C-alpha positions as CSV (number, residue, x, y, z in Angstrom):
1,M,-9.6,-11.7,-20.3
2,A,-7.7,-14.3,-17.3
3,A,-9.2,-13.1,-13.5
4,A,-6.7,-10.0,-12.6
5,T,-5.3,-11.6,-9.5
6,T,-1.8,-11.9,-8.1
7,N,-1.6,-15.0,-6.2
8,D,1.0,-16.7,-8.1
9,L,3.3,-17.7,-5.2
10,Q,2.5,-21.5,-5.3
11,E,3.7,-23.2,-8.3
12,Q,1.2,-26.3,-8.9
13,T,2.6,-29.6,-8.6
14,P,4.7,-30.1,-11.9
15,V,3.3,-31.7,-14.9
16,P,5.0,-33.8,-17.8
17,I,6.3,-31.6,-20.5
18,P,4.5,-32.3,-23.7
19,A,5.0,-32.4,-27.0
20,L,2.6,-29.3,-28.2
21,M,2.0,-25.8,-27.1
22,R,0.2,-23.2,-27.6
23,A,2.0,-19.1,-28.7
24,A,1.0,-16.6,-30.2
25,V,3.0,-16.6,-33.5
26,Y,4.0,-13.5,-35.5
27,R,3.4,-13.8,-39.2
28,G,3.6,-10.7,-40.7
29,V,3.1,-6.7,-40.0
30,N,-0.1,-6.6,-37.6
31,D,-0.6,-10.3,-37.6
32,V,0.0,-12.6,-34.7
33,R,-2.3,-15.7,-34.9
34,V,-2.7,-18.0,-31.8
35,E,-1.4,-21.6,-33.2
36,T,-0.3,-24.9,-31.4
37,V,3.6,-25.2,-32.4
38,P,5.9,-27.9,-30.7
39,V,7.6,-27.4,-27.4
40,P,11.3,-26.4,-27.8
41,K,13.8,-29.0,-27.6
42,I,16.9,-28.4,-25.0
43,N,20.2,-29.6,-25.6
44,D,23.5,-29.7,-23.4
45,G,23.8,-26.3,-21.6
46,E,20.2,-25.4,-21.9
47,V,16.9,-24.9,-19.9
48,L,13.2,-25.1,-20.8
49,I,10.9,-22.8,-18.9
50,R,7.5,-23.1,-18.5
51,V,6.4,-19.2,-18.6
52,H,4.1,-18.1,-15.8
53,S,4.0,-14.7,-16.6
54,C,5.3,-11.8,-19.5
55,G,4.9,-8.7,-20.2
56,V,4.0,-7.0,-23.3
57,C,7.0,-4.6,-24.2
58,G,6.9,-1.4,-26.7
59,T,9.5,-3.2,-28.6
60,D,7.5,-6.3,-28.9
61,L,4.7,-4.2,-30.3
62,K,7.1,-1.9,-32.6
63,K,8.5,-5.3,-34.1
64,I,4.9,-6.6,-34.4
65,H,3.8,-3.3,-35.9
66,T,6.4,-2.4,-38.6
67,G,7.6,-5.6,-39.9
68,S,10.9,-5.1,-38.2
69,H,11.7,-8.7,-38.0
70,S,11.7,-11.5,-40.6
71,A,8.3,-13.8,-39.7
72,P,7.8,-16.1,-38.3
73,R,8.9,-15.7,-34.8
74,I,7.4,-15.5,-31.1
75,F,7.9,-12.6,-29.5
76,G,7.8,-11.5,-25.9
77,H,10.8,-11.2,-23.3
78,E,9.8,-9.7,-20.0
79,I,9.4,-13.3,-18.8
80,S,9.2,-15.4,-15.2
81,G,8.7,-19.0,-14.9
82,V,9.8,-22.3,-13.2
83,I,12.5,-24.4,-15.0
84,A,10.8,-27.4,-16.7
85,A,14.1,-29.5,-17.7
86,I,17.7,-28.9,-17.6
87,G,20.2,-30.1,-19.9
88,D,23.4,-32.0,-19.1
89,G,26.0,-29.4,-17.9
90,V,24.4,-27.0,-16.4
91,E,24.9,-26.3,-12.5
92,G,23.8,-24.0,-10.3
93,F,20.0,-24.7,-11.3
94,A,17.3,-27.4,-10.8
95,V,14.0,-28.4,-12.2
96,D,11.4,-26.7,-10.6
97,D,13.3,-23.4,-9.3
98,R,11.6,-20.2,-10.1
99,V,13.3,-18.1,-12.5
100,M,13.3,-14.9,-14.8
101,V,15.4,-14.7,-17.6
102,F,17.1,-11.9,-19.9
103,H,16.8,-12.5,-23.8
104,H,20.1,-11.1,-24.6
105,T,23.7,-10.6,-22.1
106,P,26.7,-9.2,-23.1
107,C,30.2,-11.0,-24.0
108,G,31.9,-8.6,-21.2
109,K,35.3,-8.3,-23.1
110,C,34.8,-6.5,-26.3
111,Y,35.8,-3.1,-26.7
112,Y,31.9,-2.1,-26.3
113,C,31.6,-3.8,-23.3
114,R,35.0,-2.5,-21.5
115,K,33.9,1.4,-22.7
116,K,30.4,0.3,-20.6
117,T,28.2,0.4,-23.9
118,P,27.4,-3.3,-23.5
119,T,24.0,-2.7,-25.4
120,Q,26.5,-2.5,-28.9
121,C,28.5,-5.5,-28.3
122,N,27.7,-8.2,-30.6
123,D,26.8,-10.7,-28.5
124,Y,24.2,-9.1,-27.1
125,K,23.2,-8.2,-30.3
126,R,22.1,-11.9,-30.2
127,V,19.1,-13.4,-28.6
128,G,19.1,-16.7,-26.7
129,V,15.9,-17.2,-25.6
130,T,13.3,-19.0,-28.4
131,A,9.9,-20.7,-28.4
132,G,10.4,-21.7,-31.8
133,F,11.5,-20.3,-34.9
134,E,14.1,-17.6,-35.2
135,P,14.6,-16.6,-31.3
136,A,13.1,-13.4,-30.4
137,G,12.4,-14.1,-26.4
138,G,9.5,-16.6,-27.3
139,G,7.6,-15.8,-24.1
140,F,4.4,-15.4,-25.5
141,A,3.9,-19.1,-25.4
142,E,3.8,-22.0,-22.9
143,Y,7.5,-22.3,-22.9
144,V,11.1,-21.3,-23.7
145,R,14.3,-22.7,-24.6
146,V,17.0,-21.0,-22.9
147,L,20.6,-21.2,-24.7
148,P,23.9,-21.4,-23.1
149,W,25.3,-17.9,-22.8
150,I,21.6,-16.8,-21.7
151,V,21.4,-19.5,-18.7
152,H,25.5,-18.6,-17.8
153,R,24.5,-15.0,-17.6
154,G,20.8,-14.2,-17.8
155,L,18.9,-17.0,-15.7
156,I,18.0,-15.2,-12.6
157,R,16.4,-17.3,-9.6
158,I,13.2,-15.6,-7.8
159,P,13.5,-15.5,-4.4
160,D,11.1,-17.2,-2.1
161,G,7.8,-14.8,-1.1
162,V,8.6,-12.6,-4.6
163,P,5.5,-13.3,-7.0
164,F,6.1,-13.9,-10.8
165,E,4.9,-10.7,-12.2
166,Q,7.0,-8.8,-9.8
167,A,9.9,-10.9,-11.4
168,A,9.2,-10.2,-14.5
169,F,9.6,-6.5,-14.2
170,V,13.8,-7.5,-13.7
171,E,14.5,-6.7,-17.2
172,P,12.6,-3.2,-18.0
173,V,13.8,-2.3,-14.3
174,N,17.3,-3.2,-14.9
175,T,16.4,-0.7,-18.6
176,V,14.9,1.9,-16.5
177,Y,18.0,2.3,-14.2
178,K,20.4,2.1,-16.3
179,G,18.7,5.3,-17.6
180,I,18.8,6.9,-14.3
181,C,22.1,6.3,-13.4
182,N,23.6,7.6,-16.6
183,L,22.0,10.9,-15.8
184,A,23.6,11.0,-12.5
185,L,21.0,12.9,-10.7
186,E,22.2,15.2,-7.8
187,P,19.7,15.9,-4.7
188,D,19.0,19.6,-5.5
189,E,17.8,19.0,-8.7
190,T,14.9,19.3,-10.6
191,V,13.6,16.2,-12.7
192,L,10.8,16.2,-15.6
193,V,9.3,12.6,-16.7
194,I,7.3,13.1,-19.5
195,G,4.7,10.6,-19.9
196,Q,3.5,8.3,-17.1
197,G,2.8,4.6,-18.6
198,P,4.6,1.9,-16.6
199,I,7.8,2.8,-18.2
200,G,7.3,6.3,-17.4
201,I,6.1,5.8,-14.0
202,L,9.4,3.5,-13.1
203,L,11.6,6.6,-14.5
204,A,10.2,8.7,-12.7
205,A,10.3,6.5,-8.9
206,L,13.6,5.4,-9.9
207,A,14.8,9.3,-10.3
208,A,13.3,10.4,-7.1
209,R,15.4,7.9,-5.2
210,T,18.3,9.9,-5.7
211,G,16.9,13.0,-3.7
212,A,16.1,15.0,-6.8
213,K,12.7,16.9,-7.3
214,V,10.8,15.0,-10.1
215,L,8.0,16.3,-12.2
216,T,5.4,13.9,-13.7
217,S,3.7,15.3,-17.4
218,D,0.8,13.2,-18.8
219,L,-2.2,13.8,-21.0
220,Y,-4.4,11.3,-18.2
221,P,-5.3,12.4,-15.0
222,E,-5.5,8.8,-14.2
223,R,-2.0,8.0,-14.6
224,H,-1.1,10.6,-11.8
225,K,-3.2,8.8,-9.6
226,I,-0.9,5.5,-10.1
227,A,2.5,7.1,-10.1
228,A,1.2,8.9,-6.9
229,V,1.4,5.3,-5.2
230,Y,5.0,5.3,-5.8
231,G,5.5,8.9,-4.2
232,L,5.6,10.8,-7.1
233,H,3.4,14.2,-5.8
234,H,4.4,16.9,-8.8
235,P,1.8,16.5,-11.5
236,I,1.2,18.2,-14.2
237,D,-1.7,17.7,-16.6
238,A,-0.8,17.7,-20.5
239,S,-4.0,18.1,-21.1
240,K,-4.6,21.4,-19.6
241,E,-1.3,22.9,-18.8
242,D,1.8,24.2,-20.9
243,V,4.5,21.4,-19.5
244,V,7.2,24.0,-20.7
245,A,5.9,26.2,-18.4
246,A,5.0,24.5,-15.4
247,A,8.6,22.7,-15.5
248,H,10.1,26.5,-15.6
249,K,8.2,27.4,-12.6
250,A,8.7,24.6,-10.5
251,S,12.3,25.3,-10.9
252,E,12.8,29.4,-9.9
253,G,12.5,29.9,-13.7
254,R,15.5,28.1,-15.3
255,G,13.9,24.8,-16.5
256,A,14.4,21.1,-15.6
257,D,18.3,20.3,-14.7
258,A,17.2,16.7,-16.6
259,V,14.5,15.9,-18.6
260,I,13.2,12.7,-19.8
261,L,11.0,11.5,-22.9
262,A,9.3,7.9,-21.6
263,V,6.9,8.5,-25.0
264,G,7.7,7.3,-28.9
265,G,7.5,9.1,-31.6
266,N,8.9,12.5,-32.2
267,A,6.4,14.8,-31.1
268,L,7.9,15.9,-27.8
269,I,11.2,15.8,-28.5
270,R,11.2,19.7,-28.5
271,T,9.0,20.0,-25.6
272,A,11.6,18.1,-23.8
273,M,14.2,19.8,-24.8
274,D,12.7,23.7,-24.3
275,S,12.1,22.5,-20.9
276,A,15.2,21.7,-19.7
277,R,17.6,24.7,-18.2
278,P,20.3,25.5,-19.9
279,G,23.4,23.4,-19.6
280,G,20.5,20.7,-18.7
281,R,20.4,17.0,-19.7
282,I,17.6,15.4,-22.4
283,L,17.3,12.0,-22.6
284,L,15.6,10.2,-25.1
285,F,14.4,6.7,-23.5
286,A,11.5,5.7,-26.0
287,A,12.8,6.8,-29.0
288,T,13.5,3.3,-30.4
289,Q,12.5,3.7,-33.7
290,H,14.4,4.9,-36.7
291,T,12.6,8.5,-38.2
292,E,14.0,11.9,-38.5
293,A,13.7,14.6,-36.3
294,T,14.1,18.0,-36.0
295,F,15.5,19.9,-33.4
296,D,17.8,23.5,-32.7
297,P,20.9,22.8,-33.0
298,A,22.1,26.2,-31.1
299,V,20.4,24.5,-28.1
300,V,22.6,22.2,-27.7
301,C,26.1,24.6,-28.8
302,M,25.0,27.7,-27.6
303,D,22.9,26.5,-23.9
304,E,25.0,23.6,-23.5
305,K,22.3,21.2,-23.3
306,T,22.9,17.7,-24.0
307,L,21.1,15.2,-25.5
308,M,21.4,11.5,-24.5
309,G,20.4,8.2,-25.2
310,S,20.0,5.1,-23.8
311,Y,18.8,1.6,-24.1
312,S,18.0,-1.7,-23.0
313,S,20.1,-3.2,-19.4
314,S,23.6,-3.1,-18.4
315,F,24.4,-6.5,-16.3
316,E,27.1,-4.3,-14.0
317,L,23.8,-2.9,-12.5
318,Q,22.1,-6.1,-12.1
319,P,22.7,-7.1,-8.7
320,E,20.9,-3.7,-7.5
321,V,18.4,-4.1,-9.6
322,E,17.4,-7.3,-7.7
323,K,17.4,-5.5,-4.6
324,I,15.3,-2.8,-6.0
325,V,12.4,-5.4,-7.8
326,F,12.8,-8.4,-5.2
327,G,14.0,-6.8,-1.6
328,G,11.5,-3.6,-2.7
329,Y,8.5,-6.3,-3.0
330,R,9.0,-6.6,0.5
331,N,9.4,-2.9,1.3
332,G,6.7,-1.3,-0.6
333,F,7.9,-0.9,-4.2
334,D,4.7,-3.5,-5.5
335,L,5.2,-3.3,-9.1
336,T,2.6,-5.1,-9.7
337,R,0.3,-2.5,-9.0
338,L,1.3,-1.2,-12.9
339,I,0.0,-4.1,-14.5
340,S,-4.3,-2.7,-15.6
341,H,-4.5,-6.1,-17.8
342,R,-4.0,-9.8,-17.4
343,F,-4.8,-12.0,-20.4
344,S,-4.5,-15.7,-21.4
345,L,-2.3,-17.1,-24.2
346,E,-5.5,-17.5,-26.2
347,D,-6.4,-14.0,-25.5
348,S,-2.8,-12.6,-26.4
349,V,-4.2,-10.7,-29.9
350,E,-6.5,-8.9,-27.4
351,A,-3.4,-8.3,-24.9
352,I,-1.1,-7.1,-28.1
353,R,-4.3,-4.6,-29.4
354,V,-5.0,-3.2,-25.8
355,A,-1.3,-2.8,-25.2
356,S,-0.9,-0.9,-28.7
357,N,-3.8,1.4,-27.9
358,P,-2.8,3.2,-24.3
359,S,-5.7,4.6,-22.9
360,A,-6.7,6.1,-19.0
361,T,-7.6,3.1,-17.6
362,S,-4.3,0.8,-19.4
363,M,-0.6,0.6,-17.6
364,K,1.1,-2.5,-17.9
365,V,-0.3,-5.6,-19.7
366,F,0.6,-9.1,-19.1
367,I,-0.2,-12.5,-20.8
368,Q,0.4,-15.6,-18.7
369,P,-0.1,-18.7,-20.0
């Protein structure tokens, strides 16, 4: 495992682009191998990025473990790095610029974009960043190729003084902020966030910015200690306490106005719904796998509880997200404190194993080529 340092503000002198590179290649279900592959060639309108940091996201893990995508591919989409080469026609960027990149962007014009559901846009479903093979993000590699429509809208310059690691959080923070905005929280409300992994903490921290009272639930006291660093001081120890009862006690017996489920799987959907007050909202944030789930429909009809979903990012929110991530680093919102493990690319299989088996001491896992 690489040394746990965050002193990544200074990039070394540019080096020639090699013909070959190392990458963590997905070859099938639960089969990722570190291999030597060609460095992607870029065309007009495209950019080549030398990857500095890439977070391991739960959606990457889902694809690896379920075989939902064909092989071979190179995953990884929470990417920050340095522009190594620029194709003809690219404007506004230069070699050596420090950037983060989104792996898909909406068209901004279609029916779904007009209806404020851009993640359902056909353009959004096209991944536009690749390290080779079918585009799949590619951040688990030394270099990634950014296709023209991503260069146009999804390539973001990192301000001076902001570390690469902090910048790699822009994409996940956008997804989280979108979910919080969809809830339309008010200052007099009580919010319960179930799960205090890195995404759960981000959800809770951004919910707290609305002025609402935020309860956090997790099985691990160690995670509550990290959450406290981000101003979250109403922990529920799910290993000892009844989460539903605790949520009602903290809200004058009503139940939480909003409940956010930041844990994958269906086991806690009932807990989330029972923790919400009549007329409350339940946001399923981590339910990205297609499975069947059962719940009492009467709580939606008679108790008027609203079951909501939120998936991926919104480019309408991007200016505010950049203020949160880039400006936040200067003002105490240091997201690098969520990182528990940093692995070299050669150790990326171990990085995936650690991220796939969360424990009390594991939070955000990064791969750094």
